[in-house]
C-alpha positions in Angstrom: 0.0 0.0 0.0 1.1 3.6 -0.7 2.4 5.0 2.6 0.7 8.4 2.1 -2.0 9.3 4.6 -4.9 11.7 4.0 -7.7 13.1 6.1 -10.3 14.7 3.8 -13.2 16.9 5.0 -15.9 18.9 3.3 -17.4 22.0 4.8 -20.2 20.9 7.2 -23.5 21.7 5.5 -25.8 23.8 7.6 -28.8 21.9 8.9 -31.3 24.7 8.1 -32.5 23.5 4.7 -31.7 21.3 1.8 -28.4 21.8 -0.1 -28.3 22.4 -3.9 -26.0 21.9 -6.9 -24.0 24.9 -5.9 -23.0 23.4 -2.6 -22.3 20.0 -4.3 -20.0 21.7 -6.9 -18.1 23.6 -4.3 -17.2 21.2 -1.5 -18.6 17.7 -1.9 -18.3 16.3 -5.4 -14.7 17.4 -5.7 -13.9 15.8 -2.4 -15.7 12.6 -3.3 -13.8 12.3 -6.6 -10.5 13.0 -4.8 -11.1 10.3 -2.2 -12.2 7.7 -4.7 -9.1 8.5 -6.8 -6.7 8.4 -3.9 -8.1 5.0 -2.7 -7.3 3.6 -6.2 -3.8 4.8 -5.7 -3.7 2.7 -2.5 -3.3 5.5 0.0 -4.6 5.5 3.6 -7.5 8.0 3.4 -10.7 8.8 5.3 -13.5 11.2 4.3 -15.2 13.0 7.2 -18.2 15.3 7.3 -21.4 16.0 9.2 -24.1 18.7 9.7 -23.4 22.0 11.3 -26.4 22.3 13.7 -26.1 25.4 15.8 -26.5 29.1 15.2 -29.1 31.8 15.1 -30.4 31.0 11.7 -31.6 27.6 13.0 -33.3 29.1 16.0 -35.1 31.6 13.8 -36.3 28.9 11.4 -37.4 26.7 14.2 -39.4 29.5 15.8 -41.1 30.1 12.4 -42.0 26.4 12.1 -43.1 26.2 15.8 -40.5 23.5 16.4 -37.6 23.1 18.7 -34.1 23.7 17.3 -33.4 20.0 17.9 -36.4 18.8 16.0 -35.5 21.3 13.2 -31.9 19.9 12.8 -33.1 16.3 13.1 -35.3 16.9 10.1 -32.6 18.5 7.9 -29.9 16.1 8.9 -32.0 13.4 7.2 -32.8 15.6 4.2 -29.2 16.5 3.6 -28.0 12.9 4.1 -30.5 11.8 1.5 -29.3 14.3 -1.0 -25.7 13.1 -0.6 -26.9 9.5 -1.1 -28.7 10.6 -4.3 -25.4 12.1 -5.5 -23.6 8.9 -4.6 -21.3 10.9 -2.3 -19.8 8.4 0.2 -18.4 9.6 3.6 -16.5 7.4 6.0 -18.5 9.2 8.7 -21.3 11.8 8.5 -21.8 13.1 12.0 -23.6 16.0 13.8 -22.4 18.9 15.9 -25.4 18.5 18.3 -23.9 15.3 19.8 -22.6 15.3 23.3 -19.0 14.4 22.5 -18.8 17.4 20.1 -19.9 19.7 23.0 -17.2 18.3 25.2 -14.4 18.7 22.6 -15.6 22.3 21.7 -15.5 23.3 25.3 -12.0 21.9 25.6 -10.9 24.0 22.7 -12.4 27.1 24.3 -10.7 26.3 27.7 -7.3 25.8 26.1 -7.5 29.0 24.2 -8.8 30.9 27.2 -6.1 29.5 29.6 -3.4 30.3 26.9 -4.4 33.9 26.7 -5.9 33.8 23.3 -9.5 34.4 24.5 -10.4 37.5 26.6 -13.7 38.8 28.0 -15.0 42.2 27.2 -18.1 44.3 27.9 -19.6 45.2 24.7 -22.7 47.1 23.4 -25.2 44.9 21.7 -28.5 45.4 20.1 -31.5 44.4 22.3 -35.1 43.9 21.1 -37.5 45.0 23.8 -40.5 43.5 21.9 -38.8 40.1 21.7 -37.2 40.5 25.1 -33.7 39.3 24.1 -30.3 40.3 23.0 -30.0 40.0 19.2 -27.3 37.7 17.9 -26.0 38.7 14.5 -28.4 36.7 12.4 -31.4 38.2 14.3 -30.3 41.6 12.9 -30.6 43.1 9.4 -29.9 46.5 8.1 -27.9 48.5 5.5 -24.3 47.5 4.9 -22.0 50.4 5.7 -19.6 49.4 3.0 -21.8 48.9 -0.1 -25.2 50.1 0.9 -26.9 46.7 0.5 -30.3 47.1 2.2 -30.5 43.5 3.6 -27.1 42.9 5.1 -26.9 40.5 8.0 -25.5 41.3 11.4 -22.4 39.2 10.7 -21.8 39.6 7.0 -23.0 41.4 3.9 -24.3 38.9 1.4 -23.6 41.3 -1.4 -20.0 42.5 -0.9 -18.9 39.8 1.5 -17.6 42.2 4.2 -17.4 40.8 7.7 -19.6 42.9 9.9 -20.7 43.5 13.5 -24.4 44.0 14.1 -23.6 47.4 15.6 -22.1 48.6 12.3 -25.3 48.2 10.4 -27.1 51.4 9.3 -30.8 51.4 10.4 -30.7 48.0 12.1 -33.9 46.0 12.6 -34.9 42.9 14.5 -35.3 40.2 11.9 -38.2 38.6 13.8 -40.5 41.6 14.6 -38.8 44.2 12.4 -38.7 46.7 15.3 -35.8 49.0 15.8 -33.6 47.6 18.7 -31.9 49.5 21.4 -28.3 49.3 22.6 -27.5 47.5 25.8 -24.3 46.4 27.5 -23.4 42.7 27.7 -20.3 40.5 28.3 -18.8 38.4 25.6 -15.5 36.5 24.9 -13.2 37.3 21.9 -10.6 35.3 20.1 -7.4 37.4 19.9 -6.6 36.7 16.3 -4.0 39.5 16.2 -1.8 37.6 18.6 -1.6 34.7 16.2 -0.9 36.6 13.0 2.8 35.8 12.8 2.3 32.1 13.2 -0.5 32.1 10.7 1.6 33.9 8.1 4.5 31.5 8.6 2.2 28.6 8.1 0.6 30.1 5.0 4.0 30.8 3.5 4.9 27.2 3.8 2.2 26.3 1.3 3.4 27.7 -2.1 1.4 25.1 -4.0 -2.0 26.3 -2.9 -4.5 27.7 -5.3 -3.9 31.4 -6.1 -7.4 32.5 -5.2 -6.9 31.0 -1.7 -3.4 32.3 -1.0 -4.2 35.8 -2.2 -7.4 36.0 -0.1 -5.7 34.9 3.1 -2.4 36.8 2.6 -4.3 40.1 2.0 -6.5 39.4 5.1 -3.6 38.8 7.4 -1.4 41.7 6.0 -4.4 44.0 6.4 -4.3 43.3 10.2 -6.4 40.7 12.0 -8.7 41.9 14.8 -10.2 40.1 17.8 -13.3 38.1 16.8 -16.3 37.4 19.1 -16.8 33.7 19.8 -19.8 33.7 22.1 -23.4 34.6 21.7 -26.5 35.3 23.9 -28.5 32.2 22.9 -30.0 29.1 24.4 -29.1 26.8 21.5 -25.5 25.7 21.1 -22.5 24.6 23.0 -22.6 26.3 26.5 -19.5 28.5 27.3 -17.6 26.5 30.0 -17.2 29.4 32.5 -19.1 30.1 35.7 -19.8 33.7 34.7 -21.1 32.8 31.2 -24.7 31.7 32.0 -26.9 32.0 29.0 -24.0 32.2 26.6 -23.1 29.7 23.9 -20.1 29.3 21.6 -20.6 31.1 18.3 -21.4 28.6 15.5 -18.4 29.4 13.4 -16.2 28.5 16.4 -17.6 25.1 17.1 -18.4 24.1 13.5 -14.9 23.2 12.3 -14.2 21.3 15.5 -16.9 19.0 14.1 -14.2 17.6 11.7 -12.5 16.2 14.8 -15.6 15.1 16.7 -16.8 13.3 13.5 -13.5 11.5 13.2 -13.8 10.5 16.9 -17.2 9.1 16.2 -15.8 7.2 13.2 -13.0 5.7 15.4 -15.7 4.6 17.9 -17.6 2.8 15.2 -14.4 1.0 14.2 -14.1 -0.3 17.8 -10.9 1.7 18.2 -11.8 4.9 20.1 -8.3 6.3 19.9 -7.8 5.7 16.2 -8.7 9.3 15.3 -5.4 10.3 16.7 -3.7 8.2 14.0 -4.8 11.0 11.6 -5.2 14.2 13.7 -1.9 13.7 15.6 0.2 12.3 12.7 2.4 15.1 11.3 2.8 13.1 8.1 -1.0 13.0 7.6 -2.3 15.5 5.0 -5.4 17.3 6.1 -7.4 18.5 3.1 -10.4 20.8 3.5 -12.7 21.1 0.5 -14.8 24.3 0.8 -16.5 27.0 -1.2 -14.9 30.4 -1.5 -17.2 31.9 1.1 -15.6 29.7 3.7 -11.9 30.7 3.0 -11.6 33.1 5.9 -12.8 30.6 8.5 -10.8 27.6 7.3 -7.6 29.4 6.4 -7.4 32.0 9.2 -9.8 31.4 12.2 -9.6 27.6 12.2 -5.8 27.3 11.9 -5.5 30.0 14.6 -7.7 27.9 16.9 -5.6 24.8 16.3 -2.3 26.8 16.9 -3.7 28.3 20.1 -5.0 25.1 21.8 -3.0 22.3 23.5 -3.6 19.1 21.5 -0.9 18.1 18.9 -3.3 18.6 16.1 -2.2 18.9 12.5 -2.9 22.0 10.5 -4.5 22.0 7.0 -2.2 20.7 4.3 -4.3 22.1 1.5 -7.6 24.0 1.3 -8.8 23.7 -2.3 -11.6 26.3 -2.3 -13.9 26.5 -5.3 -15.7 29.6 -6.6 -19.5 29.7 -6.9 -21.6 27.4 -9.1 -24.7 29.3 -10.1 -28.0 28.5 -11.9 -28.7 30.1 -15.3 -27.0 33.4 -14.5 -28.1 33.7 -10.9 -27.2 32.2 -7.5 -29.3 29.2 -6.4 -32.0 30.5 -4.0 -35.1 28.6 -3.0 -36.4 31.7 -1.2 -36.2 33.6 -4.5 -37.7 30.7 -6.5 -34.5 30.2 -8.5 -33.7 26.6 -7.8 -34.1 23.0 -9.0 -36.1 20.5 -6.9 -33.7 17.7 -6.3 -36.4 15.2 -5.4 -37.9 15.8 -8.9 -34.5 15.8 -10.5 -33.3 12.4 -9.3 -36.6 10.8 -10.3 -35.9 11.9 -13.9 -32.2 11.9 -14.5 -29.1 9.7 -13.9 -26.9 10.6 -11.0 -23.7 10.1 -13.1 -24.9 12.6 -15.6 -25.2 15.5 -13.1 -21.9 14.5 -11.5 -20.2 14.7 -14.9 -22.1 17.9 -15.8 -21.0 19.6 -12.6 -17.4 18.4 -12.6 -16.7 19.1 -16.3 -17.6 22.7 -15.7 -16.3 22.9 -12.1 -15.9 26.4 -10.6 -12.2 25.8 -9.7 -10.9 29.3 -10.4 -13.9 31.3 -11.6 -17.7 31.2 -11.1 -19.5 28.8 -13.4 -23.1 27.8 -13.8 -25.6 25.0 -14.4 -27.8 25.5 -17.4 -30.4 23.1 -18.6 -29.1 23.4 -22.2 -25.5 22.6 -21.1 -26.8 19.6 -19.0 -28.6 18.3 -22.1 -25.5 18.9 -24.3 -23.1 17.1 -21.9 -25.6 14.2 -21.6 -26.3 13.9 -25.3 -23.0 14.9 -26.9 -20.4 13.8 -24.4 -22.0 10.9 -22.6 -24.5 9.3 -25.0 -22.8 10.1 -28.4 -19.2 9.9 -27.4 -18.7 7.7 -24.4 -21.8 5.6 -24.6 -21.6 5.1 -28.3 -18.0 3.9 -28.1 -19.0 1.3 -25.5 -22.0 0.2 -27.5 -20.3 -0.2 -30.9 -17.4 -2.1 -29.4 -19.6 -4.5 -27.4 -22.1 -5.1 -30.3 -19.3 -5.7 -32.8 -17.5 -8.3 -30.6 -20.8 -9.9 -29.7 -21.8 -10.2 -33.4 -18.5 -11.2 -35.0 -16.4 -12.8 -32.2 -19.2 -14.5 -30.2 -18.8 -12.0 -27.4 -15.2 -13.2 -26.7 -12.2 -10.8 -26.7 -10.0 -11.6 -29.7 -6.4 -12.7 -29.3 -4.0 -10.0 -30.6 -1.1 -10.9 -32.9 1.3 -8.7 -34.9 -0.1 -5.4 -33.8 0.3 -2.6 -36.4 1.9 0.8 -35.6 -1.6 2.3 -35.4 -2.6 -0.3 -32.8 0.6 0.3 -30.8 0.1 4.0 -30.9 -3.4 3.7 -29.5 -2.1 1.4 -26.7 0.4 4.0 -25.9 -2.3 6.7 -25.6 -4.2 4.4 -23.4 -1.2 3.7 -21.2 -0.3 7.4 -20.6 -3.8 8.6 -19.9 -3.9 7.4 -16.2 -0.8 9.4 -15.6 -2.2 12.5 -17.2 -5.5 12.3 -15.2 -3.5 11.5 -12.0 -1.5 14.7 -12.4 -4.7 16.7 -12.8 -6.4 15.1 -9.7 -3.4 15.4 -7.5 -3.5 19.2 -8.2 -7.3 19.5 -7.7 -7.9 20.1 -11.4 -11.0 18.0 -11.7 -12.4 19.9 -14.7 -9.3 19.2 -16.8 -9.3 15.6 -15.5 -12.8 15.0 -16.8 -11.9 16.5 -20.1 -8.9 14.1 -20.4 -11.3 11.2 -19.6 -13.7 12.2 -22.4 -10.8 12.8 -24.7 -9.7 9.2 -24.3 -13.2 8.2 -25.4 -13.0 10.5 -28.4 -9.6 9.0 -29.3 -11.2 5.6 -29.1 -14.0 6.5 -31.5 -11.4 8.0 -33.9 -9.3 4.8 -33.7 -12.4 2.6 -34.3 -13.4 4.7 -37.3 -9.9 4.8 -38.8 -9.4 1.1 -38.4 -12.9 0.4 -39.8 -13.2 -3.2 -38.4 -16.4 -3.7 -40.4 -14.2 -3.7 -43.5 -11.2 -5.6 -42.1 -13.3 -8.5 -40.9 -13.9 -9.3 -44.6 -10.3 -8.6 -45.7 -8.0 -9.3 -42.8 -9.7 -11.0 -39.8 -6.6 -10.9 -37.6 -6.3 -7.1 -38.1 -10.0 -6.8 -37.2 -9.4 -8.9 -34.1 -6.4 -6.7 -33.2 -8.6 -3.6 -33.5 -11.3 -5.1 -31.2 -8.7 -6.2 -28.7 -7.2 -2.7 -28.5 -10.8 -1.3 -28.2 -11.6 -3.7 -25.3 -8.3 -2.7 -23.6 -9.3 0.9 -23.9 -12.7 0.2 -22.2 -10.9 -1.7 -19.5 -8.8 1.3 -18.7 -11.6 3.8 -19.3 -13.8 2.0 -16.8 -11.3 2.4 -14.0 -10.5 6.0 -14.9 -14.3 6.7 -14.9 -14.9 5.5 -11.4 -14.1 8.6 -9.4 -16.3 10.8 -11.7 -19.2 8.4 -12.5 -18.9 5.4 -10.2 -22.2 3.7 -11.2 -21.3 3.9 -14.9 -17.8 2.6 -14.2 -19.1 -0.4 -12.2 -21.6 -1.3 -14.9 -19.0 -1.1 -17.6 -16.5 -3.2 -15.5 -19.2 -5.8 -15.1 -20.0 -5.8 -18.8 -16.3 -6.5 -19.5 -16.8 -9.7 -17.6 -15.2 -8.9 -14.3 -16.8 -10.0 -11.0 -14.2 -8.2 -8.8 -14.8 -4.7 -7.3 -13.6 -2.0 -9.6 -12.6 0.2 -6.7 -10.0 -2.4 -5.7 -8.1 -1.8 -9.0 -4.9 0.3 -8.8 -4.9 3.5 -10.8 -1.4 3.3 -12.4 -1.5 -0.5 -12.8 -4.6 -0.7 -14.8 -2.9 0.0 -18.1 -0.6 -3.0 -17.4 -3.4 -5.3 -16.2 -3.7 -8.3 -18.5 -6.7 -8.4 -20.7 -7.2 -12.1 -21.4 -8.0 -13.2 -25.0 -11.2 -15.2 -24.9 -12.7 -13.3 -22.0 -16.4 -13.4 -22.3 -18.2 -10.1 -22.4 -21.7 -9.5 -21.0 -24.5 -8.4 -23.2 -24.2 -4.7 -24.1 -26.4 -2.1 -22.3 -27.3 1.5 -23.2 -25.3 3.5 -20.6 -26.9 6.9 -21.3 -30.2 7.8 -22.9 -30.6 11.0 -24.8 -32.7 13.9 -23.4 -35.2 15.4 -25.8 -35.4 19.2 -26.4 -39.0 19.3 -25.2 -38.0 17.9 -21.8 -35.4 20.6 -21.4 -37.7 23.3 -22.6 -40.3 22.1 -20.0 -37.7 22.3 -17.2 -36.7 25.8 -18.1 -40.3 26.9 -18.3 -41.1 25.4 -14.9 -38.1 27.1 -13.3 -39.1 30.5 -14.8 -42.7 30.1 -13.7 -41.7 29.3 -10.1 -39.4 32.3 -10.0 -42.1 34.6 -11.4 -44.6 33.2 -8.8 -42.2 34.0 -5.9 -41.4 37.4 -7.2 -45.1 38.2 -7.5 -45.6 37.2 -3.9 -42.7 39.5 -2.8 -44.3 42.4 -4.6 -47.4 42.3 -2.4 -47.6 45.1 0.1 -46.7 44.2 3.7 -49.6 42.9 5.8 -51.2 45.6 8.0 -52.2 44.1 11.3 -55.3 45.3 13.1 -54.3 47.2 16.2 -55.0 45.5 19.6 -58.2 46.5 21.2 -58.3 47.9 24.8 -57.6 45.5 27.6 -60.6 43.7 29.2 -60.8 41.9 32.5 -61.0 38.2 32.8 -64.5 38.6 34.2 -65.5 40.4 31.0 -64.2 37.6 28.9 -65.8 34.9 31.1 -69.2 36.3 30.3 -68.9 35.1 26.7 -70.4 31.7 26.0 -68.5 29.9 23.2 -70.0 26.6 21.9 -69.3 24.1 19.2 -72.1 24.1 16.5 -72.8 21.9 13.5 -74.1 23.5 10.4 -77.4 21.9 9.3 -78.1 24.1 6.3 -76.7 27.2 4.7 -78.1 29.6 2.0 -77.2 33.0 0.6 -79.1 36.0 1.9 -81.1 37.5 -1.0 -79.7 40.8 -2.4 -76.5 40.5 -0.3 -73.0 39.8 -1.6 -71.5 39.0 1.8 -74.2 37.4 4.0 -75.0 33.7 4.4 -77.9 32.4 6.6 -77.0 29.2 8.6 -79.2 26.9 10.6 -76.9 25.4 13.4 -77.3 22.6 15.8 -76.1 23.4 19.3 -77.0 20.0 20.7 -79.7 21.3 23.0 -81.4 23.4 20.3 -81.3 24.6 16.7 -81.0 28.3 15.9 -80.4 30.7 13.0 -77.3 32.9 12.6 -76.1 35.2 9.8 -72.5 35.6 8.9 -70.6 37.8 6.4 -68.5 35.1 4.8 -70.1 34.7 1.3 -67.0 36.2 -0.4 -64.9 33.4 1.1 -67.2 30.3 1.3 -70.0 28.9 -0.7 -73.1 27.8 1.3 -72.7 24.2 0.3 -69.1 24.1 1.6 -70.4 24.9 5.1 -72.9 22.1 5.6 -71.7 19.5 8.1 -68.9 21.7 9.4 -68.4 22.1 13.2 -67.9 25.8 13.9 -67.2 27.9 17.0 -69.9 30.4 17.8 -70.7 32.9 20.5 -74.0 31.5 21.8 -75.1 34.2 24.2 -75.1 37.3 22.0 -78.4 39.3 22.0 -80.4 38.7 18.7 -79.9 41.2 15.9 -81.0 41.7 12.4 -78.8 41.8 9.3 -80.6 42.7 6.0 -83.9 42.0 7.9 -82.7 38.5 8.7 -82.5 37.6 12.4 -79.2 36.3 13.7 -79.0 34.6 17.1 -75.2 34.3 17.6 -71.9 34.8 15.8 -69.5 32.4 14.3 -65.7 33.0 14.9 -63.3 33.6 12.1 -59.8 34.8 11.6 -59.0 37.7 9.2 -55.9 39.4 7.9 -55.9 41.6 4.9 -58.5 40.2 2.4 -58.2 36.6 3.8 -60.8 35.0 6.1 -60.8 31.6 7.6 -63.6 30.2 9.9 -62.6 28.6 13.2 -63.3 24.8 13.4 -62.2 21.9 15.6 -59.5 19.4 14.9 -61.1 16.4 16.6 -64.7 15.2 16.7 -66.9 16.5 19.6 -70.6 16.8 20.1 -72.4 20.0 19.2 -73.1 22.2 22.2 -69.7 21.4 23.7 -68.4 24.4 25.7 -65.3 26.2 24.3 -63.0 27.8 26.9 
């Protein structure tokens, strides 16, 4: 086995909603390809990830859903894990930051940094919402960015210009929950003294000349510009409690505990192996290469804050060996955004299309050094032109020819021509070319080289024209098909990191029962291809996608976007002011009852009124309600309503009403109050 050792991580996805193609392209698919490839090189490698489950955004979403934060993250842990499964992304461990062993480790990090003088307490002014009765953590605040003027900047960062912010810096700040203007109050928090670690960080950065230019430039400029202390605690009741006696009600800021999740997930992996200390074989081994796959929005945390945390604590942890950050992967000219209606439903997508097609589409246009995008037309083109017409066609024509003219048996090669030998040389050197690309995180180029080998195979097949040579020189025809089969043998192995399901299918079609992932990358070109080996029946690897299907996808996406934008253009809801306070005794005088509607009819000459005969159990009576604009009379029959049963009779349009049904209204919407479980008419409501 190769003696190299790697620990690979992908940025922990935030358990506050489903992930999309943009996330996959930035941090997960590149890592999955890298790990699959390295395993085929025979290196010792593990792939670690998990969900990031703390922070204000989660508490806000949970409040809106009427759920606890734990229930909220439980839900999205499953959603996110399912998406990874659909993409065929395989982790050695996929953990969670809400687990108890993660809390313990995060608190140890904080304590080490605190005792070593890298964390200090300070009284600070913070925004406080009187209406919500709480200090506002950064994500609970929105306002105008002081740098670019963006009107919806968050209290920690401007989503438009990317500037790090403090909530107090925002112009015209507002509470994100109630939209009221907060006041300033004093509170105590703890800060990571990044400036004290600047020199060590710069020395570490300078030792990595091989890093991607976008990453090195970003970090270098950030450190040279002067690092400042960074708050690492928040006033919140969801998260890792700060392990100090005078920090009640404080938790660790989510960006502080999230990267520690890489270690706690590795610990969980070791536990599952039955070797609880095996995580140290990676995190404590100075020869182990720690590789963080991230998107560019995570560069500052993974290349400045996280290394500073490692340097400042006491465990002999390794620092990142490389951080191949990718740029953004967008959707048809805009960023993916479900809230804006500009997204692709992954549940729907994976019911229609092959996983390997989207893996190839993304990686062949990977955002390695510039922003790229998914378009439906490009997806169709890469499926039809690259995969179906080039790769799939090559496989099919070789298999069908050998099946038809050689009884499905690989021919024995003899006296190979110079053209045959040249093709074998191309086959032999391709694994080395793709290896060089993947070792340097150039996945896009690697995928191009893979497809180029398929193109060369098609050219070779066409130039050798076996359909002619089988009539004129059967041995030359056999030599051609042997070389073609050898190409497919190598192609299948080289395909595995990019399109694993396709590779496994092709490997099986070639007659192998062994696991393709157990093949060695640079040895596959030398692997014997036995003459007489029986091939399986050929299968269609990739089906073409029709223009009408793609046009439908584009139209659906645009319709959803237009629908959401129309919703956003609606004026804000105006709430009816609260009425004057009444005493409990006043309220207790009202008699609320459950009533079943026996009959209902429109009141003549009225657009709004409906006359109802209701059953109160102990009697029937007539009431009149102004709900005709929202309900048809026949919709109401049989419903159980809530009515005020002791109102004095009154007349509406000369029709007597002996009570009032209860309904909820806001704007032009109205909904009658009903019961959620069966109960007899006349039941008292209190």
